[in-house]
C-alpha positions in Angstrom: -11.4 -12.5 -3.7 -7.7 -12.6 -3.1 -7.3 -8.9 -3.6 -10.1 -8.3 -1.1 -8.4 -10.6 1.4 -5.1 -8.7 0.9 -6.8 -5.3 1.4 -8.8 -6.5 4.4 -5.9 -8.2 6.2 -3.1 -5.8 5.4 -5.1 -2.7 6.1 -4.4 -3.5 9.7 -1.0 -2.2 10.8 -0.3 -5.3 13.0 -1.0 -7.7 10.2 0.9 -5.6 7.7 4.0 -5.6 9.9 3.8 -9.3 10.4 3.3 -9.9 6.6 6.4 -7.8 5.8 8.4 -9.8 8.4 7.2 -13.0 6.7 8.5 -11.8 3.3 11.7 -10.7 5.0 15.0 -10.1 3.3 15.9 -7.1 1.3 12.2 -6.2 0.9 11.6 -6.0 4.7 14.8 -3.9 5.0 13.7 -1.5 2.3 10.2 -1.2 3.8 11.7 -0.4 7.2 14.0 2.2 5.8 11.2 3.9 3.8 8.9 3.9 6.9 11.6 5.4 9.0 12.2 8.1 6.4 8.5 8.9 6.5 8.5 8.9 10.3 6.1 6.0 10.9 6.4 2.4 11.9 6.4 -0.4 9.3 2.9 -1.6 10.0 1.4 1.9 9.7 3.4 2.6 6.5 2.4 -0.6 4.8 -1.3 -0.5 5.9 -1.6 3.1 4.6 -0.2 2.0 1.2 -2.6 -0.9 1.0 -5.6 1.3 1.9 -4.5 3.9 -0.7 -4.2 1.2 -3.3 -7.6 -0.1 -2.5 -9.1 3.4 -2.8 -7.3 4.5 -5.9 -6.1 1.6 -8.0 -7.1 1.7 -11.7 -8.6 -1.3 -13.3 -5.2 -1.9 -15.0 -3.5 -1.8 -11.6 -5.9 -4.4 -10.3 -5.4 -6.6 -13.3 -1.6 -6.3 -12.9 -2.0 -7.3 -9.3 -4.1 -10.3 -10.3 -1.4 -11.4 -12.8 1.3 -10.9 -10.2 -0.4 -13.3 -7.7 -1.6 -15.9 -10.2 0.0 -19.2 -9.4 2.2 -17.8 -6.6 3.0 -20.1 -3.7 2.2 -17.3 -1.3 -0.3 -15.1 -3.2 -1.1 -12.7 -0.3 2.6 -12.0 0.4 3.3 -11.7 -3.3 0.4 -9.3 -3.7 1.7 -7.2 -0.8 5.1 -6.9 -2.4 3.5 -5.9 -5.6 1.4 -3.2 -3.9 4.2 -1.8 -1.7 7.1 -1.8 -4.2 6.0 1.5 -6.0 6.0 3.3 -2.6 9.6 2.2 -2.1 10.9 4.3 -5.0 12.7 7.5 -4.2 9.6 9.6 -5.0 7.0 7.0 -4.0 3.7 8.2 -2.9 2.8 7.8 0.7 -0.4 9.2 2.1 -1.7 8.4 5.6 -5.4 9.3 6.0 -5.0 9.2 9.8 -2.6 12.1 9.6 -4.6 14.2 7.2 -7.8 14.0 5.3 -8.1 12.5 1.8 -7.2 15.1 -0.8 -10.1 16.5 -2.7 -12.8 19.2 -2.7 -14.9 17.4 -0.1 -12.1 18.0 2.5 -11.3 21.6 1.6 -8.6 20.8 -1.0 -8.7 22.9 -4.2 -10.5 21.1 -7.0 -7.4 21.2 -9.2 -5.8 18.7 -7.0 -8.6 16.2 -7.7 -8.6 12.8 -6.1 -6.1 10.1 -6.6 -6.9 7.7 -9.4 -9.2 10.1 -11.2 
């Protein structure tokens, strides 16, 4: 249920931006820098990452998220950090479906590109 709550709430750019502000500190600074580098605001950046995670996370990724938030004082915020951290790496994946369609044959992408998570 917690994972569904995270996805439902932080898929909204306004909520995602507020959640990042609540976490604050170095994490918020890194998110802001990564969003600026991608040319989008913090809320849109984070909400796109959360939606991508919801769409493509493997069972192991979901289990890892569950372990990450277990017994956390602020499980939704801890979960958000867990989901967003990989996108903050130098070559972190960022895909915004509002800017272009989901990759895959259904949207005209060659089948060799497949679909994330498959």
